N, C-alpha and C positions, 0 to 999 in steps of 0.2 A: 644692327639696323633694329629698330624697333618692331616687334611683332604687331602686326596690323598696319604697319606704315604703308602709305601709298606714296610715290613719288611725286613731287610738285608738278602740276599741271596735267596730272591724270586724274579720273572720276572713278568712283567704283561702278563697276559694270557687271553683267552676268558672265563671269568667267567660266568659260566651258570647259568640262571634262569628257575628253575623247578618247574612246576606248579603241586602243591601237591594236587593229586586227580582232577585234572582241577583247575578253578578257585573256590575252594570250599568254600572260604569265602562269595562268591556272588550267588552261586547256590549250590543246594544238590550235593554233592561230587559224583564221578563217575558215571556222567551221560554224555550223547553225548553234552548236552547243556554247562555243565560246561567246558569239553574240548574244545569245540568250542570258548566258551568265553576267555578262556585262550590262545588260539591262536590269536584271534583278539587283546588282550592285548600285544602281542608280546613275550610270554614265548618261549624260546629255546626248551623246552622239555615238553611234557606232561606225566603225570606219573599214569597209571592203576596199581592198585592192582589185580591180578589175582586168581581166585578159578575156580572151575570146576563144571558143573552139573552132573547129573547121567548118562547122555548120551554122556558124553566126550567133552562138549563145554566150552571153557574158557570164563567166563564173569568177569566184573569188580565190585568187591566190596571189602570193606576194610577187611571183614572176611566173612568166609564161613557162619557164623550165620547171619541170614539176617532179623532178628526181629526188630533191630534198625534202618535199613536203607531202608526197604520198607513196603508197607501196607499188608503184608502177613498176620497179626493178625486179618484184616478185611475180610480175605476170609474163611468164615467157610467150606469149601471143603477142606482146607488144615489144619483144626484144629488139626486132630489126627496126623499130622507129626512132631509136637513139642515134643521133646525129649531132654535128657541129654546125652551128651557122653564126653569122655576125649580126648582133642585134645592138643598135645605138653605137657603132663603132668597136664593139668588143666581142670576141669569139666565146660562144658559150656552147658547151656540150651537154646533152641529156635528152629528155623527153619534153617535147613543147606541146601546149594546147592546142594549137593551130593544127596539129597533126592528128588530132582525135574528134571524134563526133560527141555530142553530148551523151549520148547513150553508152560510149565507151568511157568517157571520164565517170559515169555513174557507177562504174563496176570496180573503180579505185576507192581507197580508203586513206585518209589523213592520217599524217605521221607529224611527232613534234620535231620543229626545225632545228632546235638547239638541244639536243639531248643531253649534252655533258652539263649543261647549266640548269636545265630542268628536268631532270630524271623523273620526278613525280608525274610530269605530263605524259611520260612514255606509257603510262598504264592505260593510257587512253588510246593508242595507236592500233590502228585497225577497226576502230569501232565507229567512225563518224565519216559521212559520205562528203565529197567536194560540192558545196551549195552554189547555186546559180544566184545571180543577183536578184532575179524575181523571188526565189525563196527566201533571201535575206530580207527584202522588203515586205514580203507576206508577213514574217516573222515580225517586223516592226509594226505594221498595221493590225497584227493580232494583239499585240502588247498595249497599242493605242485604245483598242475597244474595252480591254480590260481596265484601263486607266480612266475610262471616262471622258471627263472634262479637263482633266489634267494635261499639261503641256505634251505635246507627240515626242516620240523619240526621234532624235536628229538622225540623219543619215550623211555620212561623209565619203563619197566614193573617190577613189583615185584612179585615175586612167593611165595603165602601166603601158610603157613603149607605144603610144598612139602612132607616131610615124612609121614604126615597124608594121604595126597592124594595117595601117592604111596603105603600105605599101604591097601587101600580099593581099590586098581586096577585101579586107575584114575592118574597116573604120570603126571606131568606138563610139564616136560623139552620139549620132543620132540613136544608136541602141541604148546608151545611158539615159538620154532625154526620154525616149519612149516608156523605158522601164518606170522612171519617175512618174511619167504621166499616169500609166497604168494604175499606179498605187496611189494617185491623188496627192503627189509631192512635187506638183510641177507650179503650183499657183504662187504669186507673189506671198512673200513671208513665210514660205514652207521651211521647214528647218533641214536645209541641204545646205553643204558646202561641196562644191566639185573641186579637186585639186588635181594639179599635174605640175612636174618639173618642165614639162614643154611649154614655153610661151606661146609657139604657134598653136598648139593644141587648145589653149585657153584663148587665144584670139578668134579661133573658129567658133569655139562655145559661145564668145560673147555675143557673136552675129546670131546665134541661134536660140539664145536663151537669157531670161533676165536673172536667173537663179544666181546666188552668190559664187563667185569662183576666187580660187585662193592659188597663189603662185608659191610653189615649194622651193626652197634655197637651201643650199648645203655648204658652198664654199665662202661665199660672199652676199651682200646684200644689193650691191648694184644700184641701178636707177631707180629708187622707189616712186619717185614722180611718174617714171614711164609705167611701172607695174600698176600704179594706180589709176590708169586710163583704161585697163581691161580688167582689173581684180579688185575684190573688196578687202583682200586680206593677204598676208604671206604666211606661209608654214615653213618656220626656220629650224635649223640644228641649234641644240643649246649652244655651241660655240659661238653663234653669232647673236644670241640674245643678250647682250650687255643693255644696261638700262639706257645707254646713249642710243643705242641701234632701236631699242623699242620707242623712244621719244621721236626717232627720225620717222618711224614708220606711222605712228600716231599724227604727226605732223602733216602727213598728206592723207590723212584719213582712212589709213590701212589698219586692218586689225592684225594682232600679232599672235600667232599659234606656235608653239614650240613642241619640238619632238627630239628625241623619244625618252620618256621617263621609266626606267626599270628599276626594280628592286636588288638585282643581283651585283655583287661586289664588282664585277665585270666590267660594269657599266657606270659605277659611281666614281666621284672624285676620291682621291686618296684619304682625305679627312673624314669621309662619311662611310668609308667601308669598316666593316664588322668582322674580325677574324681574318684569316687567310685564304680561304678558299674562294676562288672566283665564283662559285655557285651560291655560296652564303649570301645572306640578305643583309644589307648595310641599311643606312639611315634614308630610306627614300622620302619619308616624311620631310625632313630637313632641306634635301635638294629641291624638291618641289616648294617649300617655302621662299627659298633664296628666289626662284624665279618668279614667283607671285609678288614678291616684294619690289622688283623692278617693272611691274604695271603690265604684264602680259595679259591677253584676253583669254587665252585657253592654252591647253597642254594635252599631247598625246601620251598616254600612259597604258603600260600592259596590265597594270594590277589596279583595275578602275575604283574598287572598294576603298583603297588607300589614299587615290587623287580625290574622290569625293569627300572623304572624311578631312583631309587637308583643306580643300577648297572651302568647305563650310565653315570649319573653324577660322579660317583666315577671314573670310566676308563678315562673320560674327565679330571677329576682334576689330576689324576696321569700322563697322558700324558702331560699335561700342566707342571706338576712339572719336569718332566724329559726332557723338550726342550731344548736345547743347548742355553747358553746365547748368546744374539745378541748386536751387536753395537747400541748405540743410540746417539742422539744429545744432550743429557743432560750434564749440565756443567762437565768436565773433562772426556767425552766420556766413562763414566763406563758402565761395561758389567751388563747387567740387566736380570734377570730371576727368575721365581718363585722356 
């Protein structure tokens, strides 16, 4: 496929680089330092996964079970809180955010979630606190002030296990919207997407806000026309992001954001791996280009600097490809263009 090609029927648009849990390939995920680095590297959006503490404070963790992403196991005062519970139909064992106050959470420190694949990130273990959603929003607000009139940093929160939290009296929806409002991210046109795997959660949010919503999908696209009644887009696994699938979503005016792009061989197709080690970095740039050529509108990436570089080069290539031909002084005065 030609570099800079765009599938017929699609148009060049602002393709979003979404920093997946911050710059999570370079710092422990869901830390202020990870989000700050993502902003410095030029990401359009930062993406916090949101769960809740016992006293109703939203914090950023990939799961409400925090044994794998914090040093909670090294705190003997919390040893008795380790337990097993059913969450969204699956048994999970560990320490859960809903059993801790925000003051207790703040005594913990973040750890790299993938130490075997990202040993360099382990150098930061024990250094960074678990951030609240308010702290993340303040980071974005402060960055916006430094940028002046430039485009605001986008925020892309995911509600994690919303049915579980609602069932235990800690609903996420209003808390998310209240935090966005406190930081002036609730007006029409604000750079926000709220995402969830749970369509019931998104339908509830649709009745509460006009902010863009995005339905996460992992196994199948399903009824895209139905999704379009309550969401502005779909966030889909790479396995679902065929050119045909992208066209089908665009046909019902859904944006298509694809997850997740990571540099390690472990996550790359065989033809883009370099070397034998799962932790070695392969050709992530080539993988991103493959999906850009299918017409996607954005992508989640653990290495935002790479994502920005590939996106910018791709857009420049498309713009050059679609420049009108111009007269030249070549023999025969032929029209030239890419």
